[in-house]
C-alpha positions, 0 to 999 in steps of 0.5 A, a space after each residue: 120587528 125592527 124599524 127600517 133605518 131612515 135617511 138622516 134628511 127625512 123629516 119625521 112627522 110631529 107625532 114622532 118628534 121629541 116634543 113633550 106632547 108627542 112623547 108623553 101622549 101621542 106615542 103612548 096612545 099610538 102604541 095602545 091603539 096598535 095592540 091587538 087587544 086594545 079594542 077589547 078594552 075599549 069595547 068593555 068600557 063602552 058597554 060599562 058606560 052604556 049600562 051605567 047610563 041606562 040605569 042612572 037618573 039620566 036614563 031617559 036621555 040615553 034612549 032619547 039619543 039613540 031613538 032620535 029620528 034620522 031618515 034619509 029621504 030621496 023623493 018618495 023613498 025613505 031609508 032608515 028610522 033613527 040613530 040606532 038604525 044607522 049605527 046597527 045597519 050603516 056603520 056596522 056594515 064597515 065592521 062586517 066589511 073588515 070581517 069579510 076582508 079577514 075571511 078573504 085574506 085567511 082563505 087566500 094566504 092565511 091559515 084557511 088556505 091549508 085544509 089540514 091546518 084549518 080542519 081542526 079549528 073549523 070542526 071545533 067551531 062547528 061544535 062550538 056553534 051547534 051545541 050552544 044553539 041546541 042547549 039554548 033551545 033545550 032551555 028556552 025553546 018552548 016559549 017566545 024566546 025560541 027565536 034567539 037560538 043563534 045568540 050564543 053561537 059567535 065568538 067575539 075576537 077582540 074580547 077573546 084575544 084580550 082574555 088570552 093576553 090577560 092569561 099571559 104565559 099561561 096560554 100556549 102560543 099555539 092557542 092563538 091561531 086556533 082561536 083566531 081560525 075558530 072565531 073566523 069560522 064562527 063569524 062565517 056561521 053567524 053570517 049564514 044564520 043572520 042571512 037565512 034565519 033572520 031575514 024576512 020576506 021583502 021586495 023580490 025585485 030588490 033581491 034581483 038588484 042585489 044579485 046584479 050588484 054582486 055580478 057587477 062587482 065580479 065583472 069589475 074585478 075581472 075587467 081590472 077596474 081599480 077605481 074605489 068609487 066604482 066599488 063603493 057605489 056598487 056596495 051602496 047599491 047592494 046594501 040598499 037592495 038587501 035592505 029592500 029585499 028583507 035581508 040584513 043590509 050590514 051583510 053587504 059589508 061581508 059580501 064586498 069584503 069576500 069579493 075584494 081582490 086579494 092580489 095587488 094590481 102591480 107586481 112589487 118587483 115591477 114597482 121597484 124597478 120603476 122606482 129606481 128609474 124614476 129616482 134616476 130620472 129626477 133631480 135631488 134638488 129640483 128647481 122649482 121644487 115640484 118640477 118632478 112632481 108628475 113622476 113622483 105622483 106616478 110612483 105614489 100611485 104605483 106604490 099604492 097598487 103594489 099592495 092588495 086592495 084587501 090589505 089597503 082597505 083593511 088598513 084604512 078601516 081597522 082602527 075606525 071599526 075597532 075603536 069607533 064603530 064597535 064601541 059605538 054599537 056597544 054604547 047604543 045597544 048594551 044599555 039595558 034598563 034593568 027593572 023587575 017588571 021587564 027583566 025578572 019575569 019567568 020568560 026574561 030569566 029563562 032567556 038570559 039563563 039560556 044564553 049564559 048556560 049555552 055560552 059558558 057551558 055549551 061552548 066548551 063542551 062543543 069545542 072540546 068534543 069536536 076537537 077530540 073527534 077531529 084528533 081521534 079520526 085523524 082529520 086534524 092535529 093539535 099544535 105541539 104545545 096545545 094539550 087537552 087542558 089547553 083545548 078546554 081553555 080554548 073552549 071556555 075562551 070561545 064562550 066570550 061573545 058580545 058584538 055579534 051576539 048583541 047584533 043577532 039579539 037585535 034581530 031575534 027580538 026586534 019586536 019584543 023589547 022586553 025579551 031583547 033586554 033580557 037577551 042583552 043581559 044574558 049576553 053581558 053576564 055570559 061574557 063576564 063569566 066566560 072571561 073570568 072562567 077563561 083566565 082561571 082555566 088557563 091559569 089552573 091548566 098551566 099550574 098543573 102542567 108545571 107540576 107535571 113537568 117538575 115531577 110533583 104530580 103524576 101524569 
């Protein structure tokens, strides 16, 4: 995309100046942060630091940091337990809010708005959730690890996109939208599972308050309430009500994201007309300098409302969730202290092995089988540049899971730390194997495709 030409009198910010630090440090950093795959690299680094830290001579400090008591007290009411609670249930609410916004955007104006376009990746996603869950249960379903059946289900979008980027030209261009749609449907499935399967009996009155909060959000949207403070307050009420009701409170982020208005409050055409009127009514060099400030502030408010709330909130939160919240969650949860007594037991090996097998083998089997079913029945169609080999690459890449998998593991084995450690090891090992397998599969499929195109190998 070409940059919009700027007026010569516009003053560039410090970060875009030709000074040494902006030129050599700030702008390269901005380019890195702007890349869609960069968050995956930061996530990997955070997980690696957590593993090294947890198994270093300073491992006691690792656990002491995240279990530092942090409780919010309001009268007799206490919310929270420690730092890890607020990262997993507080900050991760912002991550799930972005997920909800992405779902809302795709449903209203993206790939998910066209039933035929979304049919194939949606069916593939269902296959990629059901088969790993069943495979996990077949391996670990008869012991105490059965409660972790949902851990292999979700795909990590950041890491999966990073794997496609590493594959380069070996990954067909049509594979990325398929993977994105599949991962979003995966997220929806994981959210349903977290809400239904991993909740616990709580305060029914609080559940009523959660419903009231959702209803209030819908009424506020219908009444065209534009104040962000109102929606933040209702979101906080929903979070608290879900927590008291025994439902994972971070799901409040998804709910608020899905309920966010998808259309701008102001029509861009009307804002453009008002901008021309204000430009004509103001002086080029007013005296005093802020003589026309009320008009320009009015235009600034109108310009902001010409962008939909989901786009504005996602723009404000995406960098923070991608480069702060999710890596911090990985840093706080991926640090498994690997000891024979806690991990290399029959149950621990079974759980870790079940997760690895379910993700590395179950995901591609489910995705490929469901895709073939979709194509053979005519329900969905593949992009022209995506063949059977690329679908296999899609399934292998979908096996890369991390953030949501760790999140579900925390819920499944919250009261069994030794099983939780084993599950975390399984998630990490599976992500590494699936990432390498994705790169290798796409490279081999591309090499075979090139040989076929050159006529050196029969089709």
